[in-house]
C-alpha positions as CSV (number, residue, x, y, z in Angstrom):
1,M,0.0,0.0,0.0
2,D,2.9,2.3,0.7
3,K,4.2,1.7,-2.8
4,H,0.9,2.8,-4.2
5,L,0.8,5.8,-2.0
6,F,4.3,6.8,-3.2
7,N,3.3,6.3,-6.9
8,L,0.2,8.5,-6.4
9,K,2.3,11.3,-4.8
10,F,4.8,10.9,-7.6
11,A,2.1,11.1,-10.3
12,A,0.7,14.2,-8.6
13,K,4.1,15.9,-8.7
14,E,4.6,14.9,-12.4
15,L,1.2,16.3,-13.3
16,Q,2.2,19.5,-11.5
17,R,5.4,19.7,-13.5
18,N,3.5,19.2,-16.7
19,S,1.2,22.0,-15.8
20,Q,4.2,24.3,-15.2
21,R,5.7,23.2,-18.5
22,C,2.4,24.1,-20.3
23,D,2.5,27.5,-18.5
24,K,6.0,28.1,-19.9
25,E,4.9,27.1,-23.4
26,E,1.9,29.4,-23.1
27,R,4.2,32.4,-22.3
28,T,6.4,31.4,-25.3
29,E,3.4,31.2,-27.6
30,K,2.1,34.6,-26.4
31,A,5.5,36.1,-27.2
32,K,5.3,34.6,-30.7
33,V,1.8,36.1,-31.1
34,K,3.2,39.5,-30.3
35,K,6.1,39.2,-32.7
36,A,3.9,37.9,-35.5
37,I,1.5,40.8,-35.0
38,Q,4.4,43.3,-35.0
39,K,5.5,41.8,-38.4
40,G,1.9,42.1,-39.7
41,N,1.6,38.3,-40.1
42,M,-2.0,37.7,-38.8
43,E,-2.3,34.1,-39.8
44,V,0.8,33.1,-38.0
45,A,-0.3,35.2,-35.0
46,R,-3.7,33.3,-35.0
47,I,-1.9,29.9,-35.0
48,H,0.3,30.9,-32.1
49,A,-2.7,32.4,-30.2
50,E,-4.5,29.0,-30.7
51,N,-1.5,27.2,-29.4
52,A,-1.2,29.5,-26.4
53,I,-4.9,28.9,-25.4
54,R,-4.5,25.2,-25.9
55,Q,-1.4,25.2,-23.6
56,K,-3.3,27.3,-21.0
57,N,-6.2,24.8,-21.1
58,Q,-3.8,21.8,-20.8
59,S,-2.0,23.5,-17.9
60,I,-5.3,24.0,-16.1
61,N,-6.3,20.3,-16.8
62,F,-2.9,19.0,-15.6
63,L,-3.2,21.1,-12.4
64,R,-6.8,20.0,-11.8
65,M,-5.8,16.3,-12.3
66,S,-2.8,16.8,-10.0
67,A,-5.1,18.1,-7.3
68,R,-7.4,15.1,-7.8
69,V,-4.6,12.6,-7.7
70,D,-3.3,14.4,-4.6
71,A,-6.8,14.0,-3.0
72,V,-6.8,10.3,-3.8
73,A,-3.3,10.0,-2.3
74,A,-4.7,11.7,0.9
75,R,-7.5,9.1,0.9
76,V,-5.1,6.3,0.5
77,Q,-3.0,7.7,3.3
78,T,-6.1,7.8,5.4
79,A,-6.8,4.2,4.5
80,V,-3.2,3.2,5.4
81,T,-3.6,5.0,8.8
82,M,-7.0,3.4,9.3
83,N,-5.5,0.0,8.5
84,Q,-2.8,0.5,11.2
85,V,-5.5,1.7,13.6
86,T,-7.6,-1.4,12.8
87,K,-4.6,-3.7,13.4
88,S,-4.1,-2.0,16.8
89,M,-7.8,-2.3,17.6
90,A,-7.6,-6.0,16.6
91,G,-5.1,-6.6,19.4
92,V,-7.5,-4.8,21.9
93,V,-10.4,-6.7,20.5
94,K,-8.7,-10.1,21.1
95,S,-8.2,-9.3,24.7
96,M,-11.8,-8.0,25.0
97,D,-12.9,-11.1,23.1
98,A,-11.5,-13.3,25.8
99,T,-13.7,-11.7,28.4
100,L,-16.8,-11.0,26.3
101,K,-17.0,-14.1,24.1
102,S,-20.8,-13.9,23.9
103,M,-20.8,-10.3,22.6
104,N,-20.6,-10.4,18.7
105,L,-22.6,-7.3,17.7
106,E,-23.3,-8.9,14.3
107,K,-19.6,-9.2,13.5
108,I,-19.1,-5.6,14.5
109,S,-21.9,-4.4,12.3
110,A,-20.7,-6.4,9.3
111,L,-17.2,-5.0,9.7
112,M,-18.5,-1.5,9.8
113,E,-20.6,-2.1,6.7
114,K,-17.6,-3.4,4.9
115,F,-15.6,-0.2,5.7
116,E,-18.4,2.0,4.5
117,H,-18.6,0.0,1.3
118,Q,-14.9,0.6,0.7
119,F,-15.1,4.4,0.9
120,E,-18.3,4.3,-1.2
121,T,-16.3,2.5,-3.9
122,L,-13.6,5.2,-3.6
123,D,-16.2,7.9,-4.2
124,V,-17.5,6.1,-7.3
125,Q,-14.0,5.7,-8.7
126,T,-13.3,9.3,-8.0
127,A,-16.3,10.5,-9.8
128,Q,-15.6,8.4,-12.9
129,M,-12.0,9.8,-13.0
130,E,-13.5,13.3,-12.7
131,D,-15.7,12.8,-15.7
132,T,-12.8,11.4,-17.7
133,M,-10.5,14.4,-17.0
134,A,-13.2,17.0,-17.7
135,T,-14.3,15.3,-21.0
136,T,-10.7,15.2,-22.2
137,T,-8.9,18.3,-23.2
138,T,-10.9,20.5,-25.6
139,L,-9.2,20.1,-28.9
140,T,-10.7,23.1,-30.6
141,T,-10.0,26.5,-29.2
142,P,-12.9,29.0,-29.1
143,Q,-12.4,31.7,-31.7
144,T,-13.4,34.4,-29.2
145,E,-10.5,33.4,-26.9
146,V,-8.1,33.5,-29.8
147,D,-9.3,37.0,-30.9
148,Q,-9.1,38.2,-27.3
149,L,-5.6,36.9,-26.9
150,M,-4.5,38.5,-30.2
151,H,-5.9,41.9,-29.1
152,Q,-4.2,41.6,-25.7
153,M,-0.9,40.8,-27.4
154,A,-1.4,43.7,-29.8
155,D,-2.1,46.1,-27.0
156,E,1.0,44.9,-25.1
157,A,3.0,45.5,-28.3
158,G,1.5,49.0,-28.7
159,L,-0.1,48.1,-32.0
160,D,-3.6,48.7,-33.2
161,L,-4.9,45.3,-34.3
162,T,-8.3,46.4,-35.6
163,L,-6.8,48.6,-38.4
164,E,-4.3,45.9,-39.5
165,L,-6.8,43.0,-39.7
166,P,-8.7,42.5,-42.9
167,Q,-12.4,43.5,-42.8
168,G,-14.6,40.8,-41.3
169,E,-12.0,39.2,-39.0
170,T,-13.0,41.3,-36.1
171,G,-16.3,41.4,-34.2
172,S,-18.9,44.1,-34.5
173,V,-17.5,45.9,-31.4
174,A,-14.1,46.0,-33.0
175,S,-15.5,47.3,-36.2
176,S,-17.3,50.1,-34.5
177,I,-14.1,51.0,-32.7
178,A,-12.2,50.9,-36.0
179,S,-14.8,53.2,-37.6
180,T,-14.5,55.7,-34.7
181,E,-10.7,55.6,-35.0
182,Q,-10.9,56.0,-38.8
183,D,-13.0,59.2,-38.3
184,E,-10.4,60.5,-35.9
185,L,-7.7,59.7,-38.4
186,S,-9.6,61.4,-41.2
187,Q,-10.0,64.5,-39.1
188,R,-6.3,64.6,-38.2
189,L,-5.4,64.2,-41.9
190,A,-7.7,67.1,-42.8
191,R,-6.1,69.3,-40.2
192,L,-2.6,68.4,-41.5
193,R,-3.7,69.3,-45.1
194,D,-5.1,72.7,-43.8
195,Q,-1.7,73.5,-42.2
196,V,0.2,72.9,-45.4
């Protein structure tokens, strides 16, 4: 049982390391998004944005799974401790048994209802392995998240993404912002012409 406990704790640490690795990859992909936007290569920026979001989701899933495995390890630790307590109690029970042979209490209530039906079958196999790791990693990245990340990276790079994207690639909010900014640019251009 101790070997299994060690393996569970090791697996939790490994999942945590994988989560940190995905965090690092996410930061790398975000930097690539920023560089691609600065170069005006929107298709490459979109690919890196999708990769960044996928890495972020994987990091969260690895971290969530690590916490779940850690919780299972804690339950196993509790089971090991309970096993030791049970063995200690067995010694006490033997000495009590000698004096109270007639008292059975229905085999100590059917061995405590078979140890609470083995932790309710380990909490229904840890909620069906936490709904098969949250219905496996989402393979497609939502387009709105990609667009939001691209805008965030453009803002950090000090670029105006709405003017550089072809028409139709941004949402209605972005297009209304772009038209307002276009009006401002037209007014500035007119003032410059008046000065010359």
